[in-house]
Biopython code that builds the backbone (N, CA, C, O; Angstrom):
import numpy as np
from Bio.PDB.StructureBuilder import StructureBuilder

atoms = [
    (1, "MET", "N", (61.063, 30.644, 50.579)),
    (1, "MET", "CA", (59.934, 30.139, 51.336)),
    (1, "MET", "C", (60.114, 30.506, 52.807)),
    (1, "MET", "O", (61.224, 30.729, 53.290)),
    (2, "HIS", "N", (58.991, 30.557, 53.487)),
    (2, "HIS", "CA", (59.005, 31.001, 54.878)),
    (2, "HIS", "C", (58.118, 30.088, 55.719)),
    (2, "HIS", "O", (56.963, 29.830, 55.380)),
    (3, "ILE", "N", (58.684, 29.608, 56.820)),
    (3, "ILE", "CA", (57.915, 28.783, 57.762)),
    (3, "ILE", "C", (57.790, 29.528, 59.071)),
    (3, "ILE", "O", (58.756, 30.101, 59.574)),
    (4, "ARG", "N", (56.590, 29.512, 59.614)),
    (4, "ARG", "CA", (56.360, 30.010, 60.966)),
    (4, "ARG", "C", (56.199, 28.799, 61.868)),
    (4, "ARG", "O", (55.451, 27.868, 61.568)),
    (5, "LEU", "N", (56.914, 28.837, 62.971)),
    (5, "LEU", "CA", (56.831, 27.772, 63.968)),
    (5, "LEU", "C", (56.253, 28.381, 65.234)),
    (5, "LEU", "O", (56.897, 29.188, 65.905)),
    (6, "TYR", "N", (55.024, 27.980, 65.549)),
    (6, "TYR", "CA", (54.369, 28.464, 66.763)),
    (6, "TYR", "C", (54.771, 27.545, 67.909)),
    (6, "TYR", "O", (54.587, 26.330, 67.838)),
    (7, "THR", "N", (55.323, 28.138, 68.970)),
    (7, "THR", "CA", (55.884, 27.374, 70.075)),
    (7, "THR", "C", (55.484, 28.000, 71.410)),
    (7, "THR", "O", (54.749, 28.985, 71.471)),
    (8, "LYS", "N", (55.996, 27.387, 72.469)),
    (8, "LYS", "CA", (55.930, 27.982, 73.809)),
    (8, "LYS", "C", (57.182, 27.541, 74.547)),
    (8, "LYS", "O", (57.862, 26.613, 74.110)),
    (9, "THR", "N", (57.496, 28.195, 75.661)),
    (9, "THR", "CA", (58.698, 27.837, 76.411)),
    (9, "THR", "C", (58.493, 26.504, 77.126)),
    (9, "THR", "O", (57.365, 26.103, 77.411)),
    (10, "ASN", "N", (59.604, 25.829, 77.408)),
    (10, "ASN", "CA", (59.587, 24.531, 78.091)),
    (10, "ASN", "C", (58.696, 23.520, 77.388)),
    (10, "ASN", "O", (57.858, 22.873, 78.016)),
    (11, "CYS", "N", (58.886, 23.391, 76.079)),
    (11, "CYS", "CA", (58.061, 22.501, 75.254)),
    (11, "CYS", "C", (58.976, 21.552, 74.479)),
    (11, "CYS", "O", (59.524, 21.932, 73.444)),
    (12, "PRO", "N", (59.146, 20.321, 74.970)),
    (12, "PRO", "CA", (60.020, 19.367, 74.283)),
    (12, "PRO", "C", (59.600, 19.089, 72.836)),
    (12, "PRO", "O", (60.457, 18.936, 71.966)),
    (13, "LEU", "N", (58.301, 19.024, 72.573)),
    (13, "LEU", "CA", (57.844, 18.804, 71.197)),
    (13, "LEU", "C", (58.240, 19.962, 70.296)),
    (13, "LEU", "O", (58.551, 19.766, 69.121)),
    (14, "CYS", "N", (58.229, 21.166, 70.848)),
    (14, "CYS", "CA", (58.629, 22.353, 70.081)),
    (14, "CYS", "C", (60.103, 22.270, 69.698)),
    (14, "CYS", "O", (60.480, 22.607, 68.576)),
    (15, "GLU", "N", (60.927, 21.823, 70.631)),
    (15, "GLU", "CA", (62.357, 21.678, 70.345)),
    (15, "GLU", "C", (62.587, 20.624, 69.269)),
    (15, "GLU", "O", (63.432, 20.803, 68.391)),
    (16, "LYS", "N", (61.833, 19.520, 69.335)),
    (16, "LYS", "CA", (61.963, 18.477, 68.310)),
    (16, "LYS", "C", (61.539, 19.014, 66.952)),
    (16, "LYS", "O", (62.192, 18.749, 65.943)),
    (17, "ALA", "N", (60.445, 19.768, 66.929)),
    (17, "ALA", "CA", (59.957, 20.345, 65.670)),
    (17, "ALA", "C", (60.995, 21.285, 65.075)),
    (17, "ALA", "O", (61.238, 21.263, 63.869)),
    (18, "LYS", "N", (61.603, 22.104, 65.913)),
    (18, "LYS", "CA", (62.627, 23.043, 65.443)),
    (18, "LYS", "C", (63.822, 22.283, 64.877)),
    (18, "LYS", "O", (64.383, 22.683, 63.856)),
    (19, "ALA", "N", (64.215, 21.195, 65.525)),
    (19, "ALA", "CA", (65.335, 20.376, 65.041)),
    (19, "ALA", "C", (65.006, 19.767, 63.678)),
    (19, "ALA", "O", (65.858, 19.736, 62.789)),
    (20, "VAL", "N", (63.784, 19.287, 63.514)),
    (20, "VAL", "CA", (63.350, 18.716, 62.232)),
    (20, "VAL", "C", (63.428, 19.778, 61.141)),
    (20, "VAL", "O", (63.934, 19.519, 60.048)),
    (21, "LEU", "N", (62.929, 20.968, 61.439)),
    (21, "LEU", "CA", (62.952, 22.046, 60.446)),
    (21, "LEU", "C", (64.380, 22.437, 60.082)),
    (21, "LEU", "O", (64.680, 22.694, 58.916)),
    (22, "MET", "N", (65.250, 22.482, 61.068)),
    (22, "MET", "CA", (66.644, 22.847, 60.804)),
    (22, "MET", "C", (67.330, 21.782, 59.938)),
    (22, "MET", "O", (68.159, 22.112, 59.091)),
    (23, "GLU", "N", (66.985, 20.513, 60.150)),
    (23, "GLU", "CA", (67.529, 19.445, 59.301)),
    (23, "GLU", "C", (67.046, 19.617, 57.863)),
    (23, "GLU", "O", (67.812, 19.440, 56.916)),
    (24, "LEU", "N", (65.772, 19.962, 57.713)),
    (24, "LEU", "CA", (65.191, 20.117, 56.377)),
    (24, "LEU", "C", (65.771, 21.316, 55.628)),
    (24, "LEU", "O", (65.766, 21.338, 54.397)),
    (25, "GLN", "N", (66.265, 22.305, 56.356)),
    (25, "GLN", "CA", (66.861, 23.477, 55.710)),
    (25, "GLN", "C", (68.084, 23.097, 54.881)),
    (25, "GLN", "O", (68.419, 23.799, 53.928)),
    (26, "ALA", "N", (68.745, 22.014, 55.220)),
    (26, "ALA", "CA", (69.905, 21.560, 54.455)),
    (26, "ALA", "C", (69.465, 21.049, 53.080)),
    (26, "ALA", "O", (70.237, 21.075, 52.121)),
    (27, "ASP", "N", (68.237, 20.594, 53.000)),
    (27, "ASP", "CA", (67.656, 20.005, 51.800)),
    (27, "ASP", "C", (66.931, 21.033, 50.932)),
    (27, "ASP", "O", (67.098, 21.075, 49.713)),
    (28, "VAL", "N", (66.129, 21.854, 51.592)),
    (28, "VAL", "CA", (65.275, 22.830, 50.911)),
    (28, "VAL", "C", (65.477, 24.182, 51.587)),
    (28, "VAL", "O", (65.301, 24.290, 52.800)),
    (29, "PRO", "N", (65.838, 25.209, 50.833)),
    (29, "PRO", "CA", (66.066, 26.514, 51.469)),
    (29, "PRO", "C", (64.755, 27.195, 51.893)),
    (29, "PRO", "O", (63.837, 27.355, 51.088)),
    (30, "PHE", "N", (64.688, 27.585, 53.158)),
    (30, "PHE", "CA", (63.553, 28.339, 53.680)),
    (30, "PHE", "C", (63.984, 29.034, 54.959)),
    (30, "PHE", "O", (64.987, 28.671, 55.573)),
    (31, "THR", "N", (63.215, 30.033, 55.350)),
    (31, "THR", "CA", (63.492, 30.735, 56.599)),
    (31, "THR", "C", (62.510, 30.247, 57.658)),
    (31, "THR", "O", (61.404, 29.810, 57.342)),
    (32, "ILE", "N", (62.931, 30.328, 58.921)),
    (32, "ILE", "CA", (62.084, 29.922, 60.048)),
    (32, "ILE", "C", (61.858, 31.142, 60.936)),
    (32, "ILE", "O", (62.801, 31.823, 61.341)),
    (33, "GLU", "N", (60.601, 31.395, 61.222)),
    (33, "GLU", "CA", (60.222, 32.439, 62.170)),
    (33, "GLU", "C", (59.550, 31.737, 63.348)),
    (33, "GLU", "O", (58.506, 31.103, 63.190)),
    (34, "GLU", "N", (60.149, 31.855, 64.515)),
    (34, "GLU", "CA", (59.602, 31.196, 65.704)),
    (34, "GLU", "C", (58.773, 32.203, 66.509)),
    (34, "GLU", "O", (59.253, 33.280, 66.862)),
    (35, "LEU", "N", (57.533, 31.834, 66.788)),
    (35, "LEU", "CA", (56.627, 32.713, 67.520)),
    (35, "LEU", "C", (56.131, 32.019, 68.778)),
    (35, "LEU", "O", (55.595, 30.913, 68.711)),
    (36, "ASP", "N", (56.310, 32.665, 69.923)),
    (36, "ASP", "CA", (55.837, 32.138, 71.204)),
    (36, "ASP", "C", (54.365, 32.538, 71.373)),
    (36, "ASP", "O", (54.039, 33.724, 71.398)),
    (37, "ILE", "N", (53.492, 31.550, 71.488)),
    (37, "ILE", "CA", (52.050, 31.850, 71.573)),
    (37, "ILE", "C", (51.688, 32.613, 72.841)),
    (37, "ILE", "O", (50.641, 33.257, 72.897)),
    (38, "TYR", "N", (52.539, 32.547, 73.853)),
    (38, "TYR", "CA", (52.245, 33.255, 75.102)),
    (38, "TYR", "C", (52.533, 34.754, 75.007)),
    (38, "TYR", "O", (52.275, 35.500, 75.951)),
    (39, "GLU", "N", (53.063, 35.185, 73.875)),
    (39, "GLU", "CA", (53.310, 36.612, 73.674)),
    (39, "GLU", "C", (52.180, 37.289, 72.903)),
    (39, "GLU", "O", (52.233, 38.492, 72.649)),
    (40, "ASP", "N", (51.150, 36.511, 72.528)),
    (40, "ASP", "CA", (50.038, 37.053, 71.747)),
    (40, "ASP", "C", (48.762, 36.321, 72.157)),
    (40, "ASP", "O", (48.640, 35.117, 71.933)),
    (41, "ASP", "N", (47.813, 37.040, 72.753)),
    (41, "ASP", "CA", (46.587, 36.414, 73.255)),
    (41, "ASP", "C", (45.809, 35.686, 72.163)),
    (41, "ASP", "O", (45.249, 34.618, 72.410)),
    (42, "ALA", "N", (45.770, 36.252, 70.962)),
    (42, "ALA", "CA", (45.039, 35.615, 69.861)),
    (42, "ALA", "C", (45.682, 34.282, 69.479)),
    (42, "ALA", "O", (44.985, 33.299, 69.228)),
    (43, "LEU", "N", (47.022, 34.257, 69.435)),
    (43, "LEU", "CA", (47.727, 33.006, 69.124)),
    (43, "LEU", "C", (47.531, 31.986, 70.231)),
    (43, "LEU", "O", (47.351, 30.799, 69.959)),
    (44, "LEU", "N", (47.564, 32.438, 71.476)),
    (44, "LEU", "CA", (47.365, 31.539, 72.608)),
    (44, "LEU", "C", (45.991, 30.888, 72.523)),
    (44, "LEU", "O", (45.857, 29.679, 72.711)),
    (45, "GLU", "N", (44.982, 31.686, 72.243)),
    (45, "GLU", "CA", (43.620, 31.151, 72.143)),
    (45, "GLU", "C", (43.492, 30.170, 70.976)),
    (45, "GLU", "O", (42.822, 29.144, 71.095)),
    (46, "LYS", "N", (44.130, 30.484, 69.859)),
    (46, "LYS", "CA", (44.027, 29.654, 68.658)),
    (46, "LYS", "C", (44.783, 28.330, 68.775)),
    (46, "LYS", "O", (44.286, 27.291, 68.340)),
    (47, "TYR", "N", (45.989, 28.364, 69.362)),
    (47, "TYR", "CA", (46.889, 27.206, 69.311)),
    (47, "TYR", "C", (47.176, 26.528, 70.642)),
    (47, "TYR", "O", (48.013, 25.626, 70.677)),
    (48, "GLN", "N", (46.540, 26.904, 71.723)),
    (48, "GLN", "CA", (46.969, 26.460, 73.049)),
    (48, "GLN", "C", (47.264, 24.964, 73.190)),
    (48, "GLN", "O", (48.254, 24.616, 73.833)),
    (49, "LEU", "N", (46.466, 24.076, 72.631)),
    (49, "LEU", "CA", (46.709, 22.642, 72.793)),
    (49, "LEU", "C", (47.359, 21.996, 71.576)),
    (49, "LEU", "O", (47.641, 20.798, 71.588)),
    (50, "MET", "N", (47.598, 22.773, 70.531)),
    (50, "MET", "CA", (48.126, 22.208, 69.282)),
    (50, "MET", "C", (49.641, 22.312, 69.163)),
    (50, "MET", "O", (50.222, 21.725, 68.251)),
    (51, "ILE", "N", (50.275, 23.025, 70.036)),
    (51, "ILE", "CA", (51.693, 23.367, 69.927)),
    (51, "ILE", "C", (52.575, 22.132, 69.825)),
    (51, "ILE", "O", (52.300, 21.150, 70.515)),
    (52, "PRO", "N", (53.610, 22.126, 69.010)),
    (52, "PRO", "CA", (53.988, 23.158, 68.057)),
    (52, "PRO", "C", (53.140, 23.087, 66.785)),
    (52, "PRO", "O", (52.574, 22.043, 66.459)),
    (53, "VAL", "N", (53.063, 24.201, 66.085)),
    (53, "VAL", "CA", (52.358, 24.272, 64.806)),
    (53, "VAL", "C", (53.338, 24.802, 63.767)),
    (53, "VAL", "O", (54.036, 25.790, 63.997)),
    (54, "VAL", "N", (53.378, 24.127, 62.617)),
    (54, "VAL", "CA", (54.232, 24.545, 61.507)),
    (54, "VAL", "C", (53.312, 25.106, 60.415)),
    (54, "VAL", "O", (52.367, 24.455, 59.971)),
    (55, "GLU", "N", (53.624, 26.333, 60.006)),
    (55, "GLU", "CA", (52.826, 27.013, 58.989)),
    (55, "GLU", "C", (53.730, 27.376, 57.817)),
    (55, "GLU", "O", (54.771, 28.008, 58.000)),
    (56, "LEU", "N", (53.333, 26.978, 56.622)),
    (56, "LEU", "CA", (54.095, 27.264, 55.407)),
    (56, "LEU", "C", (53.263, 28.177, 54.521)),
    (56, "LEU", "O", (52.172, 27.813, 54.081)),
    (57, "ASN", "N", (53.788, 29.360, 54.265)),
    (57, "ASN", "CA", (53.090, 30.325, 53.410)),
    (57, "ASN", "C", (51.637, 30.528, 53.837)),
    (57, "ASN", "O", (50.740, 30.590, 52.996)),
    (58, "GLY", "N", (51.411, 30.629, 55.145)),
    (58, "GLY", "CA", (50.080, 30.903, 55.669)),
    (58, "GLY", "C", (49.188, 29.694, 55.860)),
    (58, "GLY", "O", (48.051, 29.837, 56.309)),
    (59, "GLU", "N", (49.681, 28.489, 55.527)),
    (59, "GLU", "CA", (48.879, 27.272, 55.660)),
    (59, "GLU", "C", (49.493, 26.359, 56.725)),
    (59, "GLU", "O", (50.690, 26.072, 56.692)),
    (60, "GLU", "N", (48.659, 25.905, 57.673)),
    (60, "GLU", "CA", (49.146, 24.976, 58.692)),
    (60, "GLU", "C", (49.407, 23.625, 58.039)),
    (60, "GLU", "O", (48.513, 23.035, 57.432)),
    (61, "ILE", "N", (50.644, 23.139, 58.168)),
    (61, "ILE", "CA", (50.990, 21.866, 57.533)),
    (61, "ILE", "C", (51.338, 20.785, 58.545)),
    (61, "ILE", "O", (51.620, 19.650, 58.162)),
    (62, "GLY", "N", (51.323, 21.118, 59.828)),
    (62, "GLY", "CA", (51.592, 20.120, 60.848)),
    (62, "GLY", "C", (51.496, 20.711, 62.233)),
    (62, "GLY", "O", (51.745, 21.899, 62.437)),
    (63, "TYR", "N", (51.127, 19.863, 63.195)),
    (63, "TYR", "CA", (51.125, 20.288, 64.597)),
    (63, "TYR", "C", (51.336, 19.083, 65.487)),
    (63, "TYR", "O", (51.149, 17.942, 65.065)),
    (64, "GLY", "N", (51.727, 19.347, 66.723)),
    (64, "GLY", "CA", (52.019, 18.254, 67.655)),
    (64, "GLY", "C", (53.318, 17.577, 67.252)),
    (64, "GLY", "O", (54.361, 18.224, 67.155)),
    (65, "MET", "N", (53.253, 16.275, 67.017)),
    (65, "MET", "CA", (54.429, 15.529, 66.536)),
    (65, "MET", "C", (54.640, 15.869, 65.065)),
    (65, "MET", "O", (53.854, 15.460, 64.210)),
    (66, "ILE", "N", (55.690, 16.609, 64.773)),
    (66, "ILE", "CA", (55.946, 17.053, 63.406)),
    (66, "ILE", "C", (56.660, 15.942, 62.634)),
    (66, "ILE", "O", (57.739, 15.489, 63.016)),
    (67, "GLU", "N", (56.025, 15.517, 61.535)),
    (67, "GLU", "CA", (56.572, 14.450, 60.695)),
    (67, "GLU", "C", (57.509, 15.062, 59.646)),
    (67, "GLU", "O", (57.090, 15.860, 58.806)),
    (68, "LYS", "N", (58.768, 14.673, 59.715)),
    (68, "LYS", "CA", (59.779, 15.234, 58.821)),
    (68, "LYS", "C", (59.418, 15.047, 57.351)),
    (68, "LYS", "O", (59.540, 15.983, 56.562)),
    (69, "GLU", "N", (58.979, 13.854, 56.978)),
    (69, "GLU", "CA", (58.697, 13.582, 55.573)),
    (69, "GLU", "C", (57.470, 14.350, 55.077)),
    (69, "GLU", "O", (57.422, 14.751, 53.914)),
    (70, "THR", "N", (56.491, 14.557, 55.938)),
    (70, "THR", "CA", (55.315, 15.345, 55.561)),
    (70, "THR", "C", (55.715, 16.778, 55.255)),
    (70, "THR", "O", (55.281, 17.354, 54.257)),
    (71, "VAL", "N", (56.547, 17.351, 56.123)),
    (71, "VAL", "CA", (56.997, 18.732, 55.919)),
    (71, "VAL", "C", (57.869, 18.811, 54.670)),
    (71, "VAL", "O", (57.737, 19.750, 53.884)),
    (72, "ARG", "N", (58.752, 17.846, 54.480)),
    (72, "ARG", "CA", (59.620, 17.832, 53.292)),
    (72, "ARG", "C", (58.778, 17.815, 52.012)),
    (72, "ARG", "O", (59.060, 18.546, 51.062)),
    (73, "LYS", "N", (57.752, 16.978, 52.003)),
    (73, "LYS", "CA", (56.868, 16.868, 50.843)),
    (73, "LYS", "C", (56.175, 18.196, 50.549)),
    (73, "LYS", "O", (56.094, 18.615, 49.394)),
    (74, "ARG", "N", (55.681, 18.851, 51.585)),
    (74, "ARG", "CA", (54.991, 20.136, 51.407)),
    (74, "ARG", "C", (55.950, 21.229, 50.942)),
    (74, "ARG", "O", (55.588, 22.078, 50.128)),
    (75, "LEU", "N", (57.170, 21.201, 51.460)),
    (75, "LEU", "CA", (58.177, 22.173, 51.020)),
    (75, "LEU", "C", (58.506, 21.989, 49.539)),
    (75, "LEU", "O", (58.620, 22.964, 48.796)),
    (76, "ARG", "N", (58.654, 20.752, 49.122)),
    (76, "ARG", "CA", (58.975, 20.474, 47.710)),
    (76, "ARG", "C", (57.817, 20.875, 46.804)),
    (76, "ARG", "O", (58.035, 21.380, 45.702)),
    (77, "GLN", "N", (56.577, 20.652, 47.267)),
    (77, "GLN", "CA", (55.414, 21.081, 46.495)),
    (77, "GLN", "C", (55.408, 22.595, 46.345)),
    (77, "GLN", "O", (55.132, 23.121, 45.267)),
    (78, "ALA", "N", (55.712, 23.287, 47.431)),
    (78, "ALA", "CA", (55.725, 24.744, 47.404)),
    (78, "ALA", "C", (56.842, 25.273, 46.500)),
    (78, "ALA", "O", (56.697, 26.315, 45.860)),
    (79, "GLN", "N", (57.948, 24.545, 46.459)),
    (79, "GLN", "CA", (59.073, 24.946, 45.594)),
    (79, "GLN", "C", (58.653, 24.920, 44.122)),
    (79, "GLN", "O", (59.051, 25.783, 43.339)),
    (80, "LYS", "N", (57.857, 23.935, 43.760)),
    (80, "LYS", "CA", (57.443, 23.763, 42.363)),
    (80, "LYS", "C", (56.396, 24.783, 41.942)),
    (80, "LYS", "O", (56.228, 25.052, 40.752)),
    (81, "SER", "N", (55.690, 25.353, 42.920)),
    (81, "SER", "CA", (54.610, 26.301, 42.598)),
    (81, "SER", "C", (55.141, 27.635, 42.148)),
    (81, "SER", "O", (54.363, 28.538, 41.842)),
]
sb = StructureBuilder()
sb.init_structure("model")
sb.init_model(0)
sb.init_chain("A")
sb.init_seg("    ")
for serial, (resi, resn, name, xyz) in enumerate(atoms, 1):
    if name == "N":
        sb.init_residue(resn, " ", resi, " ")
    sb.init_atom(name, np.array(xyz, "f"), 0.0, 1.0, " ", f" {name:<3s}", serial, name[0])
structure = sb.get_structure()
């Protein structure tokens, strides 16, 4: 499984989201790809106020305050598929 984490620099919520994802990796195997929205104008326009955004297999599953249990649930659902 693959998660994309849309972030920006100097973003405390982004750091918290990354920490949550790293904790979940111990439970469910997946890769994390971190993308800075300021490096892509289309991403900046799409996500500017939503950061951080967690995307699993192309589907946004969380943004802003990332809930660990919500992400865990979605990862487990994806594992079963």
